[in-house]
N, C-alpha and C positions, 0 to 999 in steps of 0.2 A: 518154583516155590513162591513166585509172585512177591518177592521182597526187593526193596530198593537196594541198589548197589552202585559202586563206582570204583575207580582205580586211582591209586596214588603211585606215581612213578618215582621210584627211588633212584638216586644217582642219575638224574635226568639229563645231566650234561656230559655223561660218560659213554655216549654211544650214538646210535642213529635214531631216527624217528619211527622205527617199526611199531613200537607199542602205541605211540600217539596216533599213527596212521590207522592201526587196527581198531583202536577205540573209536575214532571218528567214523570209520567205515561201518562199524557194528552198532553205532549209536550208544556207546558206553561213555558215561560222563567221566571226565578226568577231574577228580576232586582236588588234586594238587600235584606239584612237582617239587621234589626235594633234590637239590644239587649235591654232588659229592662234596664231602668235607671230612678231612682227617680228624678234626675235633669231634665231629659227630660219630665217626667210626670208633674212636677211642672211648668216648662216653658210653656208646651202646655196648661195646665189648665188656665194659665194666659194670653194666647193668644200671647205669644212671639214667635219669630222666633228661632227655635231650633238650626239651624246651626250657628247662630251668638253667642248664649249663651253657647253652649256646644261644644267646639272645637273638642272633640274626635269624634263627629259625622259628622264633616264637610266633611271628605273624603268619608264617607259612603254615605251621601246625594249627594255629587258631582258625585260619581260613578253611583248612581241611575239615576240622571239627564242625564248623558252622555249616559247610556244604553237606556233610553227612547227616547233620540234624535236619536240614531242610528236606532231604530225601526221605526221611521217616514220616513226614507229615502227610 
């Protein structure tokens, strides 16, 4: 489809490096890593906007958005 793409690794601290290794081997950009957080899981389950509720993820989500915008240019 010739469209820019990338990967966001959710719960990045809850496993091994298989996804990261695969992305590196295949040349797939990793746009960001979101570590596991019970606060995030609860907010998401309630349909709330995570970046508004959990300030510690605001910069992570902003970085992902910026990297995805750069890929569209």
